C-alpha positions as CSV (number, residue, x, y, z in Angstrom):
1,M,-82.8,79.8,25.9
2,I,-82.7,77.3,29.1
3,Q,-79.7,77.9,31.3
4,Y,-78.6,74.3,32.7
5,T,-76.0,74.5,35.2
6,V,-73.8,71.8,36.8
7,S,-71.7,71.8,39.8
8,A,-69.5,68.6,41.1
9,S,-68.9,69.9,44.6
10,K,-70.1,67.1,47.1
11,P,-67.4,64.3,44.9
12,L,-67.7,62.5,48.7
13,Q,-71.1,62.4,48.7
14,H,-71.3,61.7,45.1
15,L,-73.8,64.5,44.7
16,L,-74.0,66.7,41.5
17,T,-76.2,70.1,41.7
18,V,-78.1,70.8,38.8
19,S,-80.1,74.2,38.3
20,I,-82.1,75.1,35.6
21,Q,-83.0,78.7,34.7
22,I,-86.8,79.5,32.9
23,N,-87.2,82.8,31.5
24,I,-90.6,82.3,30.2
25,P,-92.0,79.8,32.2
26,D,-95.5,78.2,31.4
27,P,-98.0,80.6,33.0
28,S,-100.2,78.1,34.4
29,G,-97.7,76.3,35.9
30,Q,-94.6,75.4,34.5
31,R,-93.7,71.1,33.8
32,L,-90.6,69.1,33.9
33,S,-89.6,65.6,33.2
34,L,-86.6,63.5,33.6
35,P,-86.1,60.5,31.2
36,N,-87.1,57.2,32.2
37,W,-84.9,55.6,30.1
38,I,-82.1,56.4,27.7
39,L,-81.8,55.5,24.1
40,G,-79.5,52.4,23.3
41,S,-80.1,51.0,26.9
42,Y,-83.5,49.5,26.6
43,L,-84.8,48.9,30.3
44,I,-87.0,51.6,32.1
45,R,-84.0,53.0,34.3
46,D,-86.1,55.8,36.3
47,F,-83.6,58.3,36.7
48,S,-85.8,60.4,38.6
49,K,-84.9,57.7,41.7
50,H,-81.9,59.8,42.3
51,L,-83.0,63.2,42.1
52,N,-83.3,65.2,45.8
53,N,-83.9,68.2,47.2
54,I,-85.9,69.8,44.3
55,T,-86.6,73.7,44.7
56,A,-88.0,76.2,42.6
57,Q,-87.8,79.7,43.2
58,A,-89.0,82.9,41.3
59,I,-86.1,85.1,40.1
60,S,-87.1,87.4,42.5
61,G,-85.8,85.3,45.4
62,K,-89.7,84.3,45.9
63,I,-89.9,80.4,46.8
64,L,-92.3,78.6,45.0
65,S,-93.8,75.3,45.6
66,I,-93.0,72.4,42.9
67,K,-95.2,68.9,43.3
68,S,-94.5,65.8,42.1
69,L,-97.3,64.6,39.5
70,E,-95.8,61.2,39.0
71,K,-92.6,59.7,39.6
72,S,-90.8,62.1,36.5
73,L,-92.8,64.5,36.4
74,W,-93.1,67.5,38.2
75,Q,-94.9,71.0,38.4
76,V,-94.2,74.5,39.7
77,E,-96.7,77.2,41.2
78,K,-98.0,79.4,38.9
79,T,-96.1,82.5,38.3
80,N,-94.9,85.4,35.6
81,E,-91.7,85.8,36.7
82,A,-88.3,83.7,35.6
83,I,-87.8,80.8,37.8
84,L,-84.7,78.4,38.8
85,I,-85.4,74.8,39.4
86,E,-82.6,73.1,41.7
87,Y,-81.7,70.0,42.5
88,Q,-79.1,67.2,43.6
89,V,-78.4,64.1,41.5
90,Y,-76.8,61.0,43.4
91,A,-74.5,59.9,41.0
92,W,-73.0,56.4,42.1
93,D,-73.7,54.3,38.8
94,L,-70.9,53.1,37.4
95,S,-72.1,52.4,34.0
96,V,-72.2,54.2,30.6
97,R,-75.8,54.7,30.9
98,G,-75.9,57.1,34.3
99,A,-74.0,59.1,36.3
100,H,-71.1,58.6,38.5
101,F,-68.8,61.2,40.9
102,D,-66.5,60.8,43.1
103,Q,-63.0,62.3,44.2
104,H,-61.5,60.6,41.6
105,H,-63.9,61.7,38.4
106,A,-66.9,62.4,37.3
107,F,-69.2,61.1,34.2
108,F,-72.7,61.8,33.8
109,N,-75.5,61.7,30.5
110,G,-77.9,64.5,30.5
111,T,-80.5,61.8,30.5
112,S,-79.8,61.3,34.2
113,L,-79.2,65.1,35.1
114,F,-80.9,67.4,33.0
115,M,-84.9,67.7,33.6
116,Q,-86.7,68.3,30.4
117,V,-88.7,71.9,30.5
118,L,-92.0,70.8,29.0
119,G,-93.8,73.0,26.1
120,Q,-89.7,74.2,25.5
121,E,-88.8,71.3,24.0
122,D,-87.2,73.0,21.1
123,C,-85.6,75.7,22.7
124,P,-81.6,76.1,22.9
125,C,-80.1,74.8,25.6
126,A,-76.8,76.5,27.5
127,V,-74.8,74.3,29.9
128,L,-72.5,75.8,32.3
129,I,-70.1,73.4,34.0
130,E,-68.7,75.2,36.9
131,S,-65.2,74.5,38.1
132,S,-65.3,74.1,41.8
133,N,-62.2,74.3,44.2
134,F,-62.4,70.7,44.2
135,T,-61.8,70.1,40.1
136,E,-59.0,73.0,40.5
137,D,-56.8,71.6,42.9
138,N,-57.0,67.8,41.1
139,N,-56.4,69.8,37.5
140,W,-59.3,68.7,36.2
141,K,-60.1,68.8,32.9
142,I,-63.3,67.8,30.6
143,A,-63.9,65.4,27.6
144,T,-67.3,66.0,25.8
145,T,-68.4,66.6,22.0
146,L,-70.6,69.2,23.5
147,P,-70.8,72.2,21.2
148,E,-69.2,74.8,23.2
149,L,-69.9,78.6,24.0
150,Q,-67.1,80.0,26.0
151,I,-64.7,77.4,27.8
152,N,-61.6,77.9,29.6
153,D,-58.2,75.6,28.8
154,Q,-59.4,72.7,31.2
155,G,-63.0,72.5,29.4
156,F,-64.7,74.0,31.8
157,G,-67.3,76.6,31.2
158,Q,-70.5,77.3,28.8
159,Y,-71.6,74.8,26.4
160,Q,-74.9,74.9,24.2
161,A,-77.0,72.6,22.7
162,Q,-79.8,73.3,20.0
163,N,-82.7,71.7,21.9
164,Y,-83.3,69.1,24.6
165,T,-83.0,66.2,22.2
166,N,-79.5,67.5,21.0
167,L,-78.9,68.1,24.8
168,I,-79.0,64.5,25.9
169,E,-77.1,63.3,23.0
170,Y,-73.5,64.2,24.7
171,P,-72.0,62.9,27.9
172,V,-69.6,64.4,30.0
173,E,-66.5,63.3,31.5
174,M,-64.4,64.8,34.2
175,G,-61.4,64.0,35.7
176,T,-57.4,63.6,34.9
177,F,-57.5,61.1,32.0
178,I,-55.1,60.2,29.7
179,E,-56.1,61.7,25.9
180,L,-55.3,60.4,23.1
181,N,-55.5,62.3,19.8
182,F,-55.4,61.1,16.0
183,T,-57.2,61.7,13.0
184,A,-59.1,59.7,10.3
185,C,-59.8,60.7,6.9
186,D,-59.0,64.3,8.1
187,I,-61.6,64.2,10.8
188,A,-59.9,64.6,14.6
189,H,-60.9,62.0,16.8
190,K,-60.0,62.2,20.5
191,V,-59.7,59.0,23.0
192,A,-60.2,60.1,26.7
193,I,-59.1,57.1,29.2
194,T,-60.4,57.3,33.0
195,G,-59.8,54.8,35.8
196,K,-56.7,53.4,37.5
197,F,-54.5,51.0,35.2
198,E,-50.6,50.9,34.6
199,Q,-50.4,54.1,32.8
200,Q,-46.9,54.0,32.5
201,K,-46.9,50.5,30.6
202,L,-49.9,51.5,28.2
203,D,-49.1,51.1,24.3
204,K,-50.7,54.4,23.6
205,Q,-49.3,54.0,19.8
206,R,-50.8,51.2,19.4
207,I,-54.3,52.3,20.4
208,I,-54.0,55.1,18.2
209,N,-52.8,53.2,15.2
210,D,-55.4,50.9,15.4
211,L,-57.8,52.7,15.9
212,T,-57.2,55.1,13.2
213,H,-57.3,52.0,10.7
214,I,-60.6,50.8,12.5
215,C,-61.9,54.2,12.1
216,E,-61.0,54.7,8.2
217,V,-62.1,51.6,7.6
218,E,-65.6,52.7,8.1
219,L,-65.5,56.4,7.1
220,N,-64.3,54.7,3.4
221,L,-67.3,52.4,3.7
222,F,-70.2,55.0,3.5
223,G,-67.7,57.8,2.2
224,K,-68.4,61.8,2.2
225,P,-70.1,63.2,3.5
226,Y,-69.1,61.8,7.0
227,P,-71.9,62.3,9.6
228,F,-69.4,64.3,12.0
229,K,-67.0,66.5,12.3
230,K,-65.0,65.1,15.5
231,Y,-65.2,62.1,17.7
232,L,-64.8,61.2,21.0
233,F,-64.2,57.8,22.6
234,Q,-65.1,58.4,26.4
235,I,-63.4,55.0,28.0
236,M,-63.9,54.1,31.9
237,I,-60.9,51.8,33.1
238,I,-62.4,49.3,36.0
239,E,-61.3,45.6,37.0
240,D,-64.1,44.3,35.4
241,G,-66.5,45.5,33.0
242,Y,-67.4,45.6,29.1
243,G,-70.1,47.6,27.1
244,G,-70.8,50.4,25.4
245,L,-73.4,53.3,24.1
246,E,-73.6,55.1,21.6
247,H,-73.8,59.3,20.5
248,T,-74.3,61.2,17.7
249,N,-70.6,61.9,17.7
250,S,-69.2,59.9,20.4
251,T,-69.2,57.1,22.5
252,A,-69.0,55.8,26.3
253,L,-67.2,52.5,27.0
254,L,-66.4,50.5,30.0
255,C,-63.6,48.0,29.7
256,A,-61.7,45.8,32.1
257,R,-57.9,46.5,32.9
258,K,-57.2,43.4,30.8
259,H,-58.9,44.5,27.5
260,L,-55.5,47.6,27.0
261,P,-52.4,47.0,25.4
262,Y,-49.5,47.2,27.1
263,L,-45.9,48.1,25.9
264,N,-44.8,44.3,26.9
265,T,-47.2,42.7,25.5
266,S,-45.4,40.8,22.1
267,H,-48.8,40.3,20.2
268,P,-52.2,41.8,20.6
269,S,-54.3,39.4,23.1
270,E,-57.9,38.3,22.3
271,D,-58.8,40.6,25.5
272,Y,-57.1,43.8,23.2
273,H,-58.9,42.8,20.0
274,Q,-62.4,42.6,21.8
275,F,-61.7,46.2,23.2
276,L,-61.2,47.2,20.1
277,E,-64.3,45.1,18.4
278,L,-66.2,47.6,20.8
279,C,-64.6,50.5,19.7
280,S,-65.6,49.3,16.0
281,H,-69.0,48.6,17.5
282,E,-70.1,51.8,18.9
283,Y,-68.6,53.7,16.1
284,F,-70.7,52.0,13.6
285,H,-73.7,52.5,15.1
286,S,-72.8,56.5,14.0
287,W,-74.5,55.3,11.0
288,N,-76.8,52.8,11.8
289,V,-79.2,53.5,14.6
290,K,-77.9,56.7,15.2
291,R,-79.1,58.3,11.8
292,I,-80.4,55.0,10.0
293,K,-83.2,54.4,12.5
294,P,-86.4,52.7,13.3
295,V,-89.4,55.2,13.1
296,V,-90.0,54.8,17.0
297,Y,-86.6,55.9,17.7
298,K,-87.1,59.4,15.7
299,N,-87.7,62.0,18.3
300,A,-88.5,59.2,20.6
301,K,-90.1,60.2,24.1
302,L,-88.2,58.6,26.9
303,D,-91.1,58.2,29.2
304,K,-92.2,54.5,28.4
305,P,-90.7,51.9,26.3
306,V,-91.1,51.8,22.2
307,Y,-91.2,48.7,20.4
308,T,-89.6,47.5,17.2
309,N,-88.8,44.0,15.7
310,Q,-85.7,45.7,13.8
311,L,-83.2,45.4,16.6
312,W,-81.6,42.3,14.5
313,W,-80.5,44.9,12.2
314,F,-79.6,47.7,14.3
315,E,-77.6,45.7,16.5
316,G,-76.8,42.2,15.2
317,I,-75.9,43.9,11.6
318,T,-73.6,46.0,14.0
319,S,-72.1,43.0,15.7
320,F,-71.5,41.3,12.4
321,Y,-69.8,44.2,10.9
322,D,-67.3,44.8,14.1
323,G,-65.0,41.8,14.0
324,L,-65.0,42.3,10.3
325,F,-63.5,45.8,10.1
326,L,-60.7,44.3,12.4
327,N,-59.8,42.1,9.4
328,H,-60.8,44.8,6.6
329,A,-58.4,46.9,9.0
330,D,-55.6,44.5,8.8
331,I,-55.7,44.1,12.7
332,V,-56.8,40.2,12.4
333,N,-55.8,37.8,9.7
334,S,-58.4,35.6,8.0
335,D,-57.5,32.5,10.1
336,E,-57.8,34.6,13.2
337,H,-60.9,36.1,11.9
338,L,-62.2,32.8,11.1
339,N,-61.6,31.5,14.9
340,R,-63.2,34.7,16.6
341,L,-66.3,34.1,14.2
342,A,-66.4,30.6,15.6
343,K,-66.5,31.5,19.0
344,E,-69.1,34.3,18.5
345,M,-71.2,31.8,16.3
346,T,-71.0,29.1,19.4
347,R,-72.4,31.7,21.7
348,A,-75.7,31.2,20.1
349,Y,-75.2,27.7,19.2
350,R,-74.9,26.8,23.0
351,I,-78.5,28.5,23.7
352,P,-81.7,26.2,23.6
353,G,-83.5,29.5,23.7
354,R,-83.1,30.0,20.0
355,F,-85.6,27.3,19.5
356,Q,-88.4,29.3,21.6
357,Q,-87.8,32.8,20.5
358,S,-87.5,34.4,17.3
359,V,-85.0,37.2,17.0
360,A,-88.1,39.5,15.9
361,E,-89.6,38.9,18.8
362,S,-86.1,39.0,20.9
363,S,-86.3,42.6,19.6
364,W,-89.7,43.2,20.3
365,L,-89.4,41.8,23.8
366,T,-86.1,43.3,24.7
367,W,-87.5,45.7,27.4
368,T,-88.7,42.7,30.2
369,K,-86.9,39.3,27.9
370,F,-83.7,40.6,27.1
371,Y,-82.9,43.7,29.4
372,Q,-83.7,41.9,32.5
373,Q,-82.8,38.0,32.1
374,D,-83.0,35.6,34.9
375,E,-81.7,32.1,35.3
376,N,-83.8,30.7,32.9
377,A,-82.7,32.8,29.9
378,P,-80.8,30.8,28.1
379,N,-83.7,28.0,27.6
380,S,-86.2,30.7,26.9
381,I,-84.8,33.8,24.9
382,I,-82.6,34.3,22.1
383,S,-80.1,37.8,21.9
384,Y,-80.7,39.9,18.7
385,Y,-77.1,40.7,19.1
386,T,-75.7,36.8,18.4
387,K,-78.1,35.4,16.4
388,G,-78.7,38.7,14.6
389,S,-75.1,38.7,13.6
390,L,-75.6,35.1,12.2
391,I,-78.7,36.3,10.2
392,A,-76.1,39.1,9.0
393,L,-73.4,36.7,8.2
394,G,-76.0,34.5,6.2
395,L,-77.3,37.1,4.2
396,D,-73.8,38.1,3.3
397,L,-72.9,35.0,2.0
398,I,-76.1,34.4,0.1
399,I,-75.3,37.4,-1.6
400,R,-72.0,37.2,-2.4
401,A,-72.3,33.4,-3.7
402,K,-75.3,34.4,-5.9
403,T,-74.0,37.2,-7.6
404,N,-70.4,36.2,-7.2
405,N,-69.3,39.1,-5.3
406,K,-70.7,41.5,-7.5
407,K,-73.0,42.4,-4.6
408,S,-72.7,41.8,-0.5
409,L,-74.6,43.1,2.4
410,D,-72.9,46.0,1.8
411,N,-75.2,47.5,-0.8
412,I,-78.2,46.8,1.4
413,L,-75.9,48.9,4.1
414,L,-75.2,51.6,1.9
415,T,-78.5,52.0,0.6
416,L,-80.3,52.6,4.0
417,W,-77.7,55.3,4.1
418,K,-78.5,56.8,0.7
419,D,-82.2,56.6,1.3
420,H,-82.7,57.2,5.0
421,G,-79.6,58.0,6.8
422,L,-78.8,60.8,4.8
423,P,-82.0,62.3,4.5
424,N,-82.9,61.9,7.9
425,K,-85.9,59.4,7.0
426,A,-86.4,57.0,10.0
427,I,-87.5,53.6,8.7
428,E,-90.9,51.7,8.9
429,E,-91.2,48.5,10.3
430,F,-90.5,45.5,7.8
431,S,-89.1,47.6,5.2
432,I,-85.4,46.6,5.5
433,E,-86.3,42.9,4.8
434,K,-88.3,44.0,1.5
435,L,-85.2,46.3,0.5
436,C,-82.8,43.4,1.0
437,S,-84.9,41.9,-1.7
438,Q,-84.9,44.5,-3.8
439,V,-81.2,45.6,-3.6
440,S,-80.0,42.2,-4.2
441,G,-82.3,40.8,-6.6
442,I,-82.8,37.7,-4.6
443,D,-86.1,37.0,-2.6
444,F,-85.3,36.7,0.8
445,T,-89.2,35.9,1.8
446,E,-88.6,32.5,3.4
447,F,-85.1,33.4,4.7
448,F,-86.7,35.9,6.5
449,N,-89.5,33.7,7.6
450,N,-87.5,31.0,8.5
451,H,-84.7,32.8,10.8
452,L,-85.9,36.0,11.6
453,Y,-89.5,35.3,12.2
454,G,-89.0,31.9,12.7
455,T,-86.7,29.6,14.9
456,K,-84.6,27.8,12.3
457,D,-81.0,27.2,12.4
458,L,-79.2,28.9,9.5
459,N,-77.7,25.7,7.0
460,F,-73.5,27.3,7.6
461,T,-72.8,24.1,6.2
462,E,-73.9,25.0,2.7
463,L,-73.9,28.8,3.2
464,F,-69.9,28.4,3.6
465,K,-69.1,25.6,1.5
466,P,-68.5,28.4,-2.0
467,F,-66.0,30.3,-0.3
468,G,-63.6,27.1,0.7
469,I,-64.8,27.4,4.7
470,Q,-65.9,24.2,6.5
471,F,-68.6,24.5,9.1
472,K,-68.3,22.1,11.7
473,L,-70.2,21.6,15.1
474,R,-68.3,19.6,17.6
475,P,-68.6,18.5,21.3
476,A,-66.9,20.8,23.8
477,T,-63.1,19.7,24.8
478,S,-62.9,21.2,28.2
479,M,-65.7,23.4,30.7
480,Q,-63.5,26.4,29.1
481,D,-64.1,25.5,25.2
482,L,-65.8,28.4,23.8
483,G,-65.4,27.1,20.4
484,G,-63.1,27.9,17.4
485,S,-60.1,25.8,16.7
486,T,-58.8,23.3,19.0
487,V,-55.7,20.9,18.9
488,T,-56.9,18.2,20.9
489,Q,-60.1,16.0,19.7
490,T,-60.5,15.0,23.4
491,T,-64.5,15.2,24.4
492,C,-65.1,16.6,28.0
493,I,-68.5,15.3,29.5
494,Q,-70.7,18.5,30.3
495,L,-73.2,19.0,32.5
496,G,-75.1,21.4,31.0
497,A,-75.0,24.4,33.6
498,T,-73.0,27.4,34.0
499,L,-71.0,26.8,36.9
500,T,-68.7,29.0,39.4
501,N,-66.9,29.1,42.5
502,S,-68.5,29.9,45.7
503,Q,-67.3,31.4,48.8
504,N,-68.5,28.5,50.9
505,Q,-65.9,26.1,49.4
506,S,-68.3,24.7,46.9
507,I,-69.6,25.3,43.3
508,Q,-72.3,27.2,42.3
509,V,-75.1,26.5,39.8
510,T,-76.0,29.8,38.3
511,K,-78.0,28.4,35.3
512,V,-79.1,25.4,34.1
513,L,-79.6,24.0,30.6
514,N,-83.3,22.3,30.2
515,E,-82.9,18.3,29.3
516,Q,-79.4,17.7,30.0
517,S,-77.4,16.4,33.0
518,L,-78.0,18.7,36.3
519,S,-81.5,19.8,35.0
520,N,-82.4,16.0,34.7
521,A,-81.4,15.3,38.3
522,G,-83.5,18.1,39.4
523,I,-80.3,20.3,40.1
524,S,-81.3,24.0,39.8
525,S,-80.1,27.4,39.6
526,G,-78.8,28.6,43.0
527,D,-78.2,25.2,44.2
528,E,-74.3,24.8,45.7
529,I,-72.6,21.3,44.8
530,V,-70.5,20.1,47.6
531,A,-69.9,16.4,46.6
532,I,-69.7,14.3,44.0
533,N,-69.2,10.4,44.3
534,G,-67.9,10.7,47.6
535,Y,-65.5,13.5,46.6
536,K,-65.5,17.1,48.3
537,M,-66.2,19.7,45.2
538,N,-64.8,22.8,46.6
539,N,-64.1,24.4,43.1
540,T,-64.8,23.6,39.5
541,K,-61.2,22.9,38.5
542,K,-61.9,19.7,41.0
543,L,-64.9,18.9,39.0
544,A,-63.2,19.2,35.8
545,T,-60.7,16.8,36.6
546,L,-63.2,14.2,37.4
547,L,-65.4,14.6,34.5
548,Q,-62.5,13.8,32.7
549,I,-62.1,10.3,33.7
550,L,-65.9,9.7,33.4
551,D,-67.8,8.3,30.2
552,E,-71.6,9.4,28.8
553,G,-74.2,7.1,30.6
554,D,-72.3,7.0,33.7
555,I,-74.4,7.4,37.0
556,V,-72.9,9.5,39.7
557,E,-74.0,10.7,43.3
558,C,-74.4,14.6,44.1
559,H,-74.6,16.1,47.8
560,Y,-76.0,19.7,47.0
561,F,-77.4,22.6,49.3
562,R,-80.3,24.3,47.9
563,R,-80.7,27.3,50.3
564,D,-79.7,25.5,53.8
565,E,-81.2,21.8,52.7
566,L,-78.9,19.0,52.1
567,Y,-80.3,16.7,49.5
568,T,-78.8,14.3,47.8
569,T,-79.5,13.0,43.7
570,K,-77.9,10.6,41.0
571,I,-76.9,12.3,37.8
572,T,-76.3,10.4,34.6
573,L,-74.1,12.0,32.7
574,N,-75.5,12.7,28.8
575,K,-74.4,12.1,25.5
576,T,-72.1,15.2,25.2
577,I,-73.8,17.7,22.6
578,A,-71.9,19.2,19.8
579,D,-73.0,22.7,20.2
580,R,-68.9,24.3,19.6
581,V,-68.7,26.0,16.0
582,E,-65.0,25.5,14.3
583,L,-64.6,27.2,11.1
584,T,-61.5,25.9,8.7
585,K,-60.1,26.4,5.4
586,T,-60.9,24.0,2.8
587,A,-58.4,23.2,-0.5
588,D,-61.4,25.6,-2.5
589,Y,-60.6,28.6,-0.1
590,G,-59.9,31.9,-1.5
591,K,-61.7,31.0,-5.1
592,L,-64.5,33.1,-4.4
593,K,-63.2,36.0,-2.0
594,W,-64.8,36.7,1.3
595,L,-61.9,37.9,4.1
596,K,-58.9,39.8,3.6
597,N,-55.4,38.4,4.0
């Protein structure tokens, strides 16, 4: 057994101390490594850059040399004795992917803390999480699904994982978090909420009720045997943030304060629904990606990138289902779901990059293109989340329509679960596309060539028609229009850019879409607009007011800064593009059922 010890003793310096006792080291010189990336987040993050003061000694006390062979690979001096490795981890990454530690809480993933003992990857790994004077004084407790060996009431003590791969699948939260508990399908679920927010006003019962319904919908969809015996939601609340990372029987989430439900909220807000969708999304990953997984993710080495075309399924299909489950759980009705779906679809239709990159390529190049987006990203790439979910939607509608609702995308999903998830058999490239045709009895070869490996838009006008739903692309009605239903038919001039208020009392240009008004005028990302037609432009609200009285084809004079240099240009206001999605029910709605209530 390899013994790891974690000590949270220096919160003000954000330093966690880690030690590793290796009883039978490699006599030729033990090597150790640290992952460069974490499963579920496809970017080389070089976690080793946060390691400091790495030392090694024999169990007798003899100091051993330890040298760096590569950025995340070390070798200890030869010895026949058991050895002890010790180092500090600088934990100041407030995200779901790394480690964060201060006087208020600590959170870490094993990929950030635990060196891998090369040659002993399959050995059991014990983890002692020590209770320091600091954590005792603050009544800290631990929330993790790491298997317990011997712990105290607060959760400090000894844990154990089957092997190294298993060890890094259990993130740990420590602090004075709010704890909620519920049971779904006889499985114990825990919610640990960390961060600063109005705790006394939190609607705890609403969270419990809604998560119970969502989890039961997902558990009942796949059926027994369930993939876990307990489950943990670890939630970090900050001013502004959103994201999640899935694990074997838990998920780490980052949310904004506005995403939480409060007792004085008469009706659940869109922000709260977004929070529930995130929980639904990561929970669904318990089946789709953690157990139904591509070959390259099974026993993946975390030192370098691995490549797959299949993220359209593992993230796109998950994104399709996450909102649908809220409807199936009776949290949102059919009208609310269609409106939320329209906004999700709008995110894809506003991106011209969907004609430049296929979804399969987006998946393959996620390491550079998707996870390292620059200001030109909207013009050059498409998200396998957003368009992947549109492919899932298209598949579901086609299968339902052609089989008169006797089959759906559920059948594909459950076949994958039965044939791959349950027997722990990874999926080869291109096999999911073939399975869609085999299970449904519909030839999807052309569909995938056009929409997965090609860049064509799906014909949602025809796809929604059998279900009594009208798909419509309309122009924006305001600069804040994100799609969905609208009460006005007024069209707002769009400049083809993402604009924000600058601290310099100007308007900052962050992203510019090609072949639209600002792009054609030579304005680029990073420029600051200071005046239009002689009027000072110190915020986007003032710009929106001016655009309301202008017409397509008008030419305006624009003064802007590029770096510290002032320029002038003429902007021709282009014809407004119909790129906002609106979904409405027709008289035929309900003849072929798709949504609940």
